[in-house]
KOLTI-766787 format. One record per residue (C-alpha): residue in one letter; residue number from 1; y, z, x. Coordinates in nm, 3 decimals. Last residue first. Layout:
BEGIN
R,res,n,Y,Z,X
R,A,NUM,Y,Z,X
...
//
This chain:
BEGIN
R,res,n,Y,Z,X
R,H,528,0.779,-3.733,-6.119
R,T,527,1.026,-3.899,-5.934
R,R,526,0.831,-4.225,-5.891
R,I,525,1.060,-4.491,-5.741
R,V,524,0.874,-4.834,-5.667
R,F,523,0.945,-5.073,-5.403
R,S,522,1.039,-5.483,-5.449
R,W,521,1.088,-5.742,-5.210
R,S,520,1.307,-6.097,-5.156
R,R,519,1.449,-6.232,-4.813
R,T,518,1.712,-6.484,-4.784
R,A,517,1.806,-6.687,-4.503
R,T,516,2.087,-6.916,-4.496
R,N,515,2.247,-7.133,-4.201
R,G,514,2.592,-7.252,-4.258
R,A,513,2.678,-7.267,-3.847
R,A,512,2.832,-6.878,-3.871
R,D,511,2.543,-6.746,-4.005
R,T,510,2.455,-6.690,-4.320
R,V,509,2.277,-6.397,-4.515
R,K,508,2.074,-6.310,-4.865
R,V,507,1.985,-5.991,-4.957
R,T,506,1.736,-5.971,-5.280
R,V,505,1.591,-5.635,-5.379
R,K,504,1.398,-5.554,-5.710
R,V,503,1.317,-5.210,-5.791
R,E,502,0.993,-5.109,-6.011
R,G,501,0.954,-4.759,-6.197
R,D,500,1.145,-4.476,-6.222
R,P,499,1.476,-4.486,-6.346
R,Y,498,1.793,-4.534,-6.109
R,D,497,2.031,-4.210,-6.045
R,A,496,2.372,-4.344,-5.994
R,S,495,2.603,-4.403,-5.699
R,P,494,2.328,-4.606,-5.506
R,T,493,2.306,-4.608,-5.161
R,Y,492,2.378,-4.929,-4.984
R,T,491,2.317,-5.029,-4.619
R,I,490,2.347,-5.431,-4.483
R,F,489,2.271,-5.465,-4.120
R,G,488,2.345,-5.629,-3.758
R,P,487,2.685,-5.856,-3.824
R,T,486,2.785,-5.541,-4.010
R,R,485,2.819,-5.478,-4.422
R,T,484,2.835,-5.129,-4.602
R,A,483,2.741,-5.205,-5.004
R,S,482,2.945,-5.128,-5.289
R,S,481,3.105,-5.458,-5.276
R,T,480,2.763,-5.606,-5.234
R,V,479,2.605,-5.438,-5.534
R,D,478,2.499,-5.761,-5.707
R,H,477,2.336,-5.663,-6.014
R,G,476,1.979,-5.854,-6.082
R,N,475,1.766,-5.547,-6.019
R,V,474,1.946,-5.513,-5.656
R,V,473,2.149,-5.795,-5.498
R,L,472,2.302,-5.770,-5.178
R,S,471,2.533,-6.044,-5.048
R,I,470,2.558,-6.070,-4.656
R,S,469,2.843,-6.426,-4.645
R,S,468,3.155,-6.194,-4.551
R,I,467,2.959,-6.087,-4.251
R,N,466,2.917,-6.448,-4.142
R,I,465,2.643,-6.356,-3.844
R,P,464,2.679,-6.493,-3.490
R,I,463,2.481,-6.787,-3.319
R,Q,462,2.246,-6.605,-3.051
R,S,461,1.992,-6.915,-3.243
R,P,460,1.742,-6.646,-3.278
R,A,459,2.021,-6.496,-3.495
R,V,458,1.920,-6.096,-3.630
R,F,457,1.946,-5.909,-3.953
R,T,456,1.873,-5.598,-4.060
R,A,455,1.819,-5.505,-4.440
R,Y,454,1.936,-5.179,-4.660
R,I,453,1.869,-4.968,-4.927
R,N,452,1.920,-4.548,-4.941
R,P,451,1.712,-4.426,-5.243
R,R,450,1.919,-4.282,-5.482
R,A,449,1.635,-4.171,-5.751
R,N,448,1.418,-4.032,-5.450
R,N,447,1.064,-3.992,-5.501
R,V,446,0.969,-4.330,-5.306
R,T,445,0.698,-4.585,-5.348
R,Q,444,0.651,-4.891,-5.086
R,G,443,0.543,-5.193,-5.195
R,P,442,0.805,-5.360,-4.980
R,G,441,0.961,-5.133,-4.774
R,P,440,1.224,-4.859,-4.857
R,A,439,1.382,-5.067,-4.633
R,V,438,1.401,-5.369,-4.484
R,E,437,1.349,-5.533,-4.114
R,P,436,1.329,-5.864,-4.024
R,V,435,1.577,-6.067,-4.217
R,Q,434,1.631,-6.374,-3.987
R,P,433,1.919,-6.582,-3.921
R,P,432,1.808,-6.984,-3.958
R,T,431,1.740,-7.227,-3.655
R,T,430,1.930,-7.519,-3.652
R,A,429,2.227,-7.351,-3.489
R,A,428,2.506,-7.575,-3.289
R,S,427,2.817,-7.424,-3.039
R,F,426,3.037,-7.614,-2.824
R,T,425,3.308,-7.478,-2.573
R,A,424,3.646,-7.603,-2.617
R,A,423,3.890,-7.688,-2.297
R,A,422,3.650,-7.975,-2.265
R,E,421,3.549,-8.042,-1.901
R,V,420,3.618,-8.302,-1.654
R,R,419,3.370,-8.456,-1.384
R,P,418,3.594,-8.626,-1.174
R,G,417,3.684,-9.055,-1.174
R,L,416,3.380,-9.212,-0.984
R,S,415,3.396,-9.560,-0.787
R,A,414,3.091,-9.807,-0.791
R,G,413,3.195,-10.028,-1.057
R,V,412,3.436,-9.795,-1.270
R,S,411,3.307,-9.491,-1.336
R,L,410,3.349,-9.200,-1.600
R,H,409,3.224,-8.872,-1.691
R,G,408,3.293,-8.600,-1.922
R,Y,407,3.147,-8.255,-1.960
R,V,406,3.086,-8.017,-2.264
R,P,405,3.038,-7.614,-2.198
R,V,404,2.843,-7.397,-2.371
R,Q,403,2.923,-7.174,-2.627
R,A,402,2.600,-7.117,-2.811
R,V,401,2.340,-7.372,-2.792
R,N,400,2.035,-7.418,-3.080
R,F,399,1.868,-7.768,-3.149
R,R,398,1.558,-7.724,-3.326
R,D,397,1.671,-8.024,-3.576
R,P,396,1.935,-8.290,-3.415
R,V,395,2.289,-8.180,-3.387
R,T,394,2.467,-8.553,-3.406
R,F,393,2.698,-8.593,-3.099
R,H,392,2.991,-8.869,-3.150
R,G,391,3.152,-9.152,-2.873
R,H,390,3.489,-9.229,-2.814
R,Y,389,3.667,-9.357,-2.473
R,N,388,4.040,-9.492,-2.471
R,G,387,4.118,-9.672,-2.132
R,P,386,4.188,-10.033,-2.281
R,S,385,4.096,-9.981,-2.679
R,D,384,3.737,-9.867,-2.811
R,E,383,3.585,-9.808,-2.481
R,H,382,3.259,-9.649,-2.596
R,L,381,3.108,-9.308,-2.477
R,D,380,2.732,-9.287,-2.407
R,I,379,2.569,-8.956,-2.395
R,G,378,2.431,-8.924,-2.047
R,S,377,2.308,-8.573,-2.079
R,V,376,2.171,-8.305,-2.315
R,Y,375,2.059,-7.938,-2.275
R,D,374,2.237,-7.861,-1.906
R,G,373,2.601,-7.817,-2.111
R,I,372,2.619,-8.069,-2.340
R,D,371,2.673,-8.403,-2.131
R,F,370,2.945,-8.652,-2.191
R,S,369,2.960,-9.062,-2.090
R,A,368,3.217,-9.331,-1.944
R,K,367,3.172,-9.637,-1.816
R,G,366,3.491,-9.804,-1.709
R,G,365,3.739,-10.097,-1.796
R,P,364,4.050,-9.859,-1.788
R,T,363,4.094,-9.601,-1.617
R,G,362,4.150,-9.279,-1.843
R,L,361,4.137,-9.109,-2.185
R,L,360,3.782,-8.948,-2.324
R,V,359,3.753,-8.869,-2.671
R,V,358,3.423,-8.693,-2.801
R,D,357,3.364,-8.638,-3.212
R,F,356,3.122,-8.376,-3.361
R,S,355,2.839,-8.451,-3.579
R,E,354,2.636,-8.243,-3.861
R,G,353,2.296,-8.321,-3.936
R,A,352,2.128,-7.952,-3.816
R,R,351,2.444,-7.681,-3.798
R,L,350,2.750,-7.680,-3.586
R,P,349,2.929,-7.382,-3.469
R,R,348,3.293,-7.398,-3.489
R,N,347,3.610,-7.621,-3.358
R,A,346,3.438,-7.931,-3.269
R,S,345,3.613,-8.224,-3.251
R,I,344,3.595,-8.240,-2.848
R,T,343,3.843,-8.325,-2.626
R,F,342,3.884,-8.526,-2.262
R,G,341,4.254,-8.644,-2.098
R,T,340,4.417,-8.775,-1.824
R,V,339,4.054,-8.904,-1.646
R,T,338,4.145,-9.085,-1.291
R,V,337,3.951,-9.384,-1.084
R,N,336,4.097,-9.462,-0.781
R,G,335,3.812,-9.463,-0.551
R,S,334,3.582,-9.207,-0.469
R,V,333,3.511,-8.827,-0.639
R,P,332,3.850,-8.890,-0.814
R,Q,331,4.131,-8.583,-0.799
R,A,330,4.245,-8.485,-1.102
R,T,329,4.631,-8.518,-1.109
R,A,328,4.675,-8.729,-1.410
R,T,327,4.495,-8.445,-1.581
R,A,326,4.110,-8.376,-1.735
R,T,325,4.086,-8.005,-1.592
R,V,324,3.791,-7.945,-1.398
R,T,323,3.612,-7.639,-1.481
R,R,322,3.329,-7.500,-1.218
R,S,321,2.943,-7.549,-1.396
R,V,320,2.682,-7.343,-1.199
R,I,319,2.321,-7.463,-1.277
R,L,318,2.119,-7.135,-1.122
R,Q,317,1.737,-7.245,-1.049
R,R,316,1.448,-7.099,-0.997
R,I,315,1.485,-6.776,-1.171
R,E,314,1.096,-6.618,-1.202
R,G,313,1.084,-6.506,-1.532
R,S,312,0.633,-6.521,-1.481
R,E,311,0.569,-6.695,-1.828
R,P,310,0.907,-6.859,-1.903
R,N,309,1.016,-6.974,-1.569
R,R,308,1.354,-6.868,-1.550
R,R,307,1.659,-7.124,-1.566
R,V,306,2.003,-6.957,-1.550
R,T,305,2.279,-7.164,-1.663
R,V,304,2.611,-7.032,-1.513
R,Y,303,2.975,-7.088,-1.618
R,D,302,3.226,-7.027,-1.328
R,G,301,3.515,-6.738,-1.395
R,V,300,3.433,-6.525,-1.095
R,L,299,3.346,-6.783,-0.809
R,L,298,3.016,-6.899,-0.672
R,D,297,2.971,-6.997,-0.298
R,S,296,2.872,-6.697,-0.163
R,L,295,2.540,-6.758,-0.363
R,K,294,2.510,-7.090,-0.169
R,A,293,2.531,-7.459,-0.313
R,S,292,2.417,-7.813,-0.363
R,T,291,2.633,-8.020,-0.582
R,G,290,2.591,-8.092,-0.943
R,N,289,2.901,-7.903,-1.063
R,V,288,2.764,-7.633,-0.841
R,T,287,2.409,-7.602,-0.782
R,I,286,2.176,-7.312,-0.700
R,E,285,1.800,-7.369,-0.625
R,T,284,1.616,-7.013,-0.608
R,S,283,1.340,-6.997,-0.321
R,K,282,1.565,-6.704,-0.176
R,A,281,1.532,-6.531,-0.528
R,P,280,1.817,-6.505,-0.784
R,Q,279,1.959,-6.162,-0.875
R,V,278,2.114,-6.197,-1.241
R,V,277,2.255,-5.873,-1.391
R,K,276,2.292,-5.940,-1.780
R,G,275,2.647,-5.771,-1.888
R,N,274,2.708,-6.023,-2.127
R,Q,273,2.988,-6.189,-1.933
R,L,272,2.742,-6.266,-1.688
R,V,271,2.693,-6.020,-1.364
R,V,270,2.621,-6.253,-1.053
R,A,269,2.369,-6.099,-0.747
R,F,268,2.294,-6.040,-0.393
R,P,267,2.628,-6.080,-0.195
R,S,266,2.787,-5.923,-0.477
R,L,265,2.998,-6.117,-0.789
R,A,264,3.156,-6.016,-1.136
R,S,263,3.230,-6.179,-1.475
R,I,262,3.048,-6.470,-1.452
R,T,261,3.035,-6.686,-1.753
R,G,260,2.752,-6.754,-1.959
R,N,259,2.378,-6.835,-2.037
R,D,258,2.049,-6.705,-1.988
R,S,257,1.736,-6.916,-1.998
R,S,256,1.387,-6.962,-2.056
R,Y,255,1.166,-7.274,-1.982
R,F,254,0.903,-7.528,-2.140
R,D,253,0.832,-7.889,-2.081
R,H,252,0.625,-8.064,-2.329
R,V,251,0.517,-8.425,-2.231
R,E,250,0.367,-8.616,-2.533
R,V,249,0.123,-8.917,-2.492
R,V,248,0.027,-8.982,-2.199
R,R,247,-0.238,-9.225,-2.117
R,G,246,-0.589,-9.127,-2.028
R,D,245,-0.789,-9.370,-2.243
R,K,244,-0.847,-9.013,-2.492
R,A,243,-0.500,-8.962,-2.509
R,L,242,-0.293,-8.703,-2.272
R,I,241,-0.085,-8.463,-2.405
R,A,240,0.087,-8.287,-2.086
R,A,239,0.183,-7.943,-2.110
R,L,238,0.445,-7.805,-1.898
R,R,237,0.635,-7.475,-1.762
R,D,236,0.911,-7.549,-1.558
R,G,235,0.929,-7.414,-1.199
R,V,234,1.065,-7.769,-1.076
R,R,233,1.277,-7.936,-1.363
R,V,232,1.196,-8.160,-1.642
R,D,231,1.532,-8.340,-1.751
R,S,230,1.488,-8.633,-1.551
R,L,229,1.166,-8.715,-1.717
R,A,228,1.384,-8.799,-2.028
R,A,227,1.417,-8.587,-2.306
R,K,226,1.410,-8.512,-2.706
R,V,225,1.576,-8.161,-2.755
R,Q,224,1.388,-7.818,-2.827
R,S,223,1.635,-7.516,-2.871
R,H,222,1.415,-7.232,-2.967
R,V,221,1.758,-6.977,-2.831
R,T,220,1.497,-6.824,-2.532
R,V,219,1.240,-7.079,-2.558
R,D,218,1.457,-7.386,-2.395
R,E,217,1.256,-7.676,-2.507
R,V,216,1.207,-8.013,-2.351
R,F,215,1.037,-8.309,-2.541
R,I,214,0.915,-8.588,-2.395
R,K,213,0.764,-8.881,-2.551
R,A,212,0.566,-9.078,-2.336
R,D,211,0.622,-9.477,-2.422
R,S,210,0.725,-9.517,-2.056
R,N,209,0.444,-9.405,-1.896
R,I,208,0.432,-9.080,-1.700
R,S,207,0.158,-9.075,-1.450
R,I,206,0.016,-8.705,-1.362
R,T,205,-0.003,-8.569,-1.063
R,R,204,-0.233,-8.207,-1.001
R,S,203,-0.286,-7.918,-0.843
R,E,202,-0.538,-7.652,-0.861
R,A,201,-0.495,-7.315,-0.650
R,G,200,-0.368,-7.133,-0.948
R,Q,199,-0.224,-7.417,-1.199
R,T,198,0.003,-7.651,-1.024
R,L,197,0.160,-7.975,-1.176
R,T,196,0.309,-8.280,-1.020
R,V,195,0.514,-8.519,-1.208
R,S,194,0.530,-8.900,-1.219
R,P,193,0.706,-9.211,-1.230
R,P,192,0.516,-9.552,-1.288
R,A,191,0.613,-9.679,-1.029
R,S,190,0.750,-9.400,-0.841
R,N,189,1.123,-9.338,-0.788
R,A,188,1.112,-9.056,-1.057
R,D,187,0.879,-8.806,-0.881
R,V,186,0.868,-8.459,-1.070
R,A,185,0.739,-8.183,-0.825
R,A,184,0.562,-7.834,-0.874
R,V,183,0.619,-7.780,-1.234
R,V,182,0.402,-7.524,-1.356
R,G,181,0.054,-7.587,-1.481
R,N,180,-0.125,-7.740,-1.823
R,V,179,-0.347,-8.053,-1.862
R,T,178,-0.396,-8.113,-2.244
R,V,177,-0.693,-8.343,-2.291
R,G,176,-0.810,-8.643,-2.535
R,G,175,-1.140,-8.685,-2.752
R,D,174,-0.957,-8.585,-3.088
R,A,173,-1.016,-8.221,-3.059
R,R,172,-0.884,-8.161,-2.755
R,V,171,-1.074,-8.078,-2.390
R,E,170,-0.797,-7.841,-2.239
R,E,169,-0.727,-7.877,-1.850
R,A,168,-0.558,-7.643,-1.616
R,G,167,-0.725,-7.351,-1.818
R,L,166,-0.485,-7.082,-1.916
R,A,165,-0.630,-6.817,-1.706
R,R,164,-0.880,-6.622,-1.848
R,G,163,-0.819,-6.254,-1.991
R,I,162,-0.889,-6.336,-2.340
R,F,161,-1.136,-6.579,-2.532
R,A,160,-1.436,-6.327,-2.496
R,S,159,-1.196,-6.073,-2.643
R,V,158,-1.015,-5.771,-2.605
R,I,157,-0.689,-5.668,-2.695
R,Q,156,-0.544,-5.312,-2.607
R,V,155,-0.172,-5.242,-2.720
R,T,154,-0.010,-4.925,-2.494
R,A,153,0.246,-4.696,-2.595
R,G,152,0.003,-4.371,-2.503
R,R,151,0.067,-4.194,-2.800
R,Q,150,0.085,-4.539,-3.044
R,D,149,-0.232,-4.651,-2.919
R,Y,148,-0.250,-5.016,-3.086
R,I,147,-0.611,-5.148,-3.103
R,A,146,-0.673,-5.568,-3.090
R,T,145,-1.067,-5.682,-3.112
R,A,144,-1.061,-6.036,-3.085
R,G,143,-1.233,-6.291,-3.364
R,L,142,-0.968,-6.502,-3.242
R,A,141,-0.747,-6.656,-3.551
R,A,140,-0.842,-6.345,-3.798
R,K,139,-0.809,-6.051,-3.532
R,L,138,-0.515,-6.219,-3.323
R,L,137,-0.363,-6.267,-3.651
R,R,136,-0.441,-5.928,-3.753
R,L,135,-0.200,-5.785,-3.452
R,P,134,0.113,-5.884,-3.621
R,V,133,0.258,-6.195,-3.481
R,Y,132,0.614,-6.190,-3.267
R,T,131,0.808,-6.568,-3.197
R,S,130,1.071,-6.517,-2.889
R,G,129,1.427,-6.576,-2.847
R,S,128,1.548,-6.233,-2.940
R,L,127,1.332,-6.217,-3.245
R,D,126,1.169,-6.513,-3.450
R,V,125,0.925,-6.366,-3.756
R,V,124,0.603,-6.380,-3.868
R,R,123,0.569,-6.106,-4.163
R,A,122,0.301,-5.818,-4.168
R,D,121,-0.025,-5.743,-4.332
R,L,120,-0.099,-6.122,-4.266
R,S,119,-0.294,-6.311,-4.562
R,V,118,-0.533,-6.584,-4.382
R,Q,117,-0.536,-6.952,-4.547
R,R,116,-0.821,-7.153,-4.445
R,G,115,-0.807,-7.479,-4.287
R,N,114,-0.936,-7.416,-3.960
R,V,113,-0.691,-7.073,-3.969
R,T,112,-0.380,-7.136,-4.165
R,A,111,-0.155,-6.859,-4.135
R,S,110,0.029,-6.607,-4.346
R,D,109,0.338,-6.375,-4.373
R,G,108,0.613,-6.635,-4.302
R,P,107,0.890,-6.719,-4.096
R,V,106,0.781,-6.916,-3.931
R,A,105,0.493,-7.088,-4.003
R,L,104,0.166,-7.064,-3.836
R,V,103,-0.074,-7.343,-3.825
R,L,102,-0.413,-7.237,-3.606
R,N,101,-0.686,-7.507,-3.537
R,G,100,-1.078,-7.485,-3.477
R,A,99,-1.303,-7.252,-3.244
R,P,98,-1.165,-7.245,-2.933
R,L,97,-0.825,-7.259,-3.099
R,H,96,-0.581,-7.540,-3.095
R,A,95,-0.263,-7.454,-3.162
R,T,94,-0.012,-7.535,-3.430
R,I,93,0.346,-7.380,-3.471
R,T,92,0.572,-7.465,-3.773
R,N,91,0.937,-7.402,-3.833
R,N,90,1.070,-7.680,-3.652
R,S,89,0.802,-7.840,-3.459
R,R,88,0.622,-7.585,-3.191
R,V,87,0.351,-7.672,-2.976
R,L,86,0.149,-7.394,-2.879
R,A,85,-0.135,-7.422,-2.561
R,I,84,-0.411,-7.196,-2.576
R,G,83,-0.578,-7.068,-2.202
R,L,82,-0.600,-6.652,-2.390
R,A,81,-0.285,-6.545,-2.130
R,E,80,-0.085,-6.862,-2.290
R,F,79,-0.201,-6.715,-2.659
R,I,78,-0.054,-6.376,-2.554
R,P,77,0.244,-6.458,-2.323
R,R,76,0.357,-6.697,-2.635
R,L,75,0.306,-6.459,-2.961
R,P,74,0.525,-6.171,-2.847
R,V,73,0.338,-5.851,-3.060
R,L,72,0.433,-5.714,-3.392
R,L,71,0.341,-5.343,-3.480
R,R,70,0.413,-5.246,-3.885
R,G,69,0.667,-4.965,-3.975
R,D,68,0.886,-5.230,-4.134
R,L,67,0.929,-5.363,-3.759
R,I,66,0.787,-5.228,-3.428
R,L,65,0.820,-5.409,-3.140
R,P,64,0.598,-5.562,-2.837
R,P,63,0.733,-5.635,-2.542
R,T,62,0.898,-5.977,-2.450
R,D,61,0.974,-5.967,-2.065
R,T,60,0.617,-6.000,-2.008
R,I,59,0.324,-5.917,-1.767
R,L,58,0.012,-5.853,-1.923
R,A,57,-0.171,-5.548,-1.803
R,Q,56,-0.561,-5.588,-1.742
R,G,55,-0.802,-5.408,-1.889
R,N,54,-0.949,-5.697,-2.095
R,V,53,-0.586,-5.807,-2.195
R,F,52,-0.345,-5.519,-2.196
R,I,51,0.031,-5.478,-2.377
R,A,50,0.242,-5.216,-2.263
R,I,49,0.470,-5.102,-2.556
R,S,48,0.822,-5.011,-2.405
R,R,47,0.970,-4.663,-2.428
R,I,46,1.101,-4.430,-2.719
R,P,45,0.942,-4.630,-2.974
R,K,44,1.073,-4.656,-3.317
R,E,43,0.864,-4.624,-3.661
R,T,42,1.036,-4.737,-3.958
R,A,41,1.177,-4.555,-4.184
R,P,40,1.527,-4.652,-4.108
R,S,39,1.852,-4.447,-4.041
R,P,38,2.097,-4.690,-4.101
R,A,37,2.320,-4.850,-3.839
R,P,36,2.599,-4.645,-3.701
R,L,35,2.965,-4.778,-3.703
R,P,34,3.081,-4.829,-3.387
R,A,33,3.245,-4.494,-3.186
R,A,32,3.596,-4.509,-3.065
R,L,31,3.626,-4.129,-3.225
R,A,30,3.313,-3.967,-3.161
R,P,29,3.342,-4.146,-2.810
R,A,28,3.668,-4.019,-2.750
R,C,27,3.595,-3.660,-2.888
R,T,26,3.487,-3.490,-2.574
R,L,25,3.735,-3.708,-2.373
R,L,24,4.019,-3.620,-2.569
R,V,23,3.905,-3.219,-2.575
R,A,22,3.860,-3.213,-2.147
R,C,21,4.189,-3.404,-2.150
R,L,20,4.387,-3.130,-2.349
R,L,19,4.212,-2.880,-2.142
R,V,18,4.315,-2.986,-1.804
R,A,17,4.672,-3.033,-1.986
R,A,16,4.678,-2.676,-2.095
R,S,15,4.562,-2.558,-1.726
R,R,14,4.798,-2.746,-1.590
R,V,13,5.072,-2.638,-1.787
R,R,12,4.982,-2.282,-1.714
R,S,11,5.006,-2.329,-1.355
R,L,10,5.318,-2.452,-1.359
R,V,9,5.438,-2.204,-1.598
R,G,8,5.309,-1.936,-1.325
R,R,7,5.444,-2.128,-1.051
R,W,6,5.798,-2.141,-1.202
R,G,5,5.774,-1.776,-1.260
R,D,4,5.661,-1.718,-0.873
R,R,3,5.970,-1.918,-0.764
R,K,2,6.169,-1.671,-0.981
R,M,1,6.361,-1.795,-1.268
//
């Protein structure tokens, strides 16, 4: 074949290859696309909805959401802007209002204001680490004027109580006070130990008596643990409840977090495995295995806890953990203390009341302990036989963690062994899943004899939904086998017409730890 002939063939082959690539690229998204979510009948905002309080923009990383056609706003940032502290115990939120008290159940569709029950026009739910409430709650509890401008994507809130900063000191109904502020310093060596808070230009140092109850809460995953003063960190938001005589009764420390393994690094930021980009400030404290470090010291594969101020979002700490395998060759910190094994028995997410065992093998005659990430530290291990240290941990209420590392420590006298990490991570969930969005909506009338019935799920604890646990019952019949189930929703379309009248629906879902949520509602079919 002539040279020009070969050129023509090659040209045609190249053209065909280019065309084939173009077709494959065009089709690939469709071929690889995940199962689409059901098309809800609720409004979906095309941009973030801004909150304005007495004309001033409220800075928050938890914007309002629209679920079941109703606007929900984040409770904590709004109430803190009001100067009202919130205290949460399990699924109950309480607050001392300017004119009384508020008690709120999560999830729920009512609130108690000054002993009077108030029905709400939408459910109170936990979503993406925040508690969301309908605007009606602000009106009922505070007498506020709250208006949602759909076209302008803004929420305007006007009230005599709103617009002032959270007071550094709030008088309580029992004659005591609540002192609020950002932690500026923690002095564990003073007698008694103390914490210094700043609020605007005000600063106050509070002595913490030994019988004060201290709670540390990660507002991102709704995890609250009973803690020690050493667990309070600079940059956290803190509320100290003082009795009438000035004695500290309770300390509530709040922070928000991101957790995960570092998948990429730059000179200015880290990228976590979940895709989140974390850019620390110059003032951000960075530690690696408890030792002060710089951003340039971090490595891909390190596990990091990002600790933020829950109001401003300012990154105050990057707590980085680097795996040290428990082997006979692990290097001691000082002396000749070795750890040859460290394991935990948990092989799935646990729920409240469940326990896991911890075993550390190492130099006999020592003192051993273990930590659960940055959440709980210094849990004692007991030496059952020479060099065999054993302990366990029972999951308390309001303890939610997802794939956090567990670390072991061993010391003999003044000599320290290496800090080691168990091969398995630990997850726990005590907050059940939520069913925030359903359709057709409660009480809604539809003119379709075969309506698309669905419900969406969220896991505030970040523990996955167990797909096989999802069930859907319509008018007393289990239709799960005919429904489409995913970790985020279940959807069902009847194969035959339903008669006119009320349709009753119940959906049930369980997370991987065994926490279950059930939601029932009804709608009406009217075709003529």
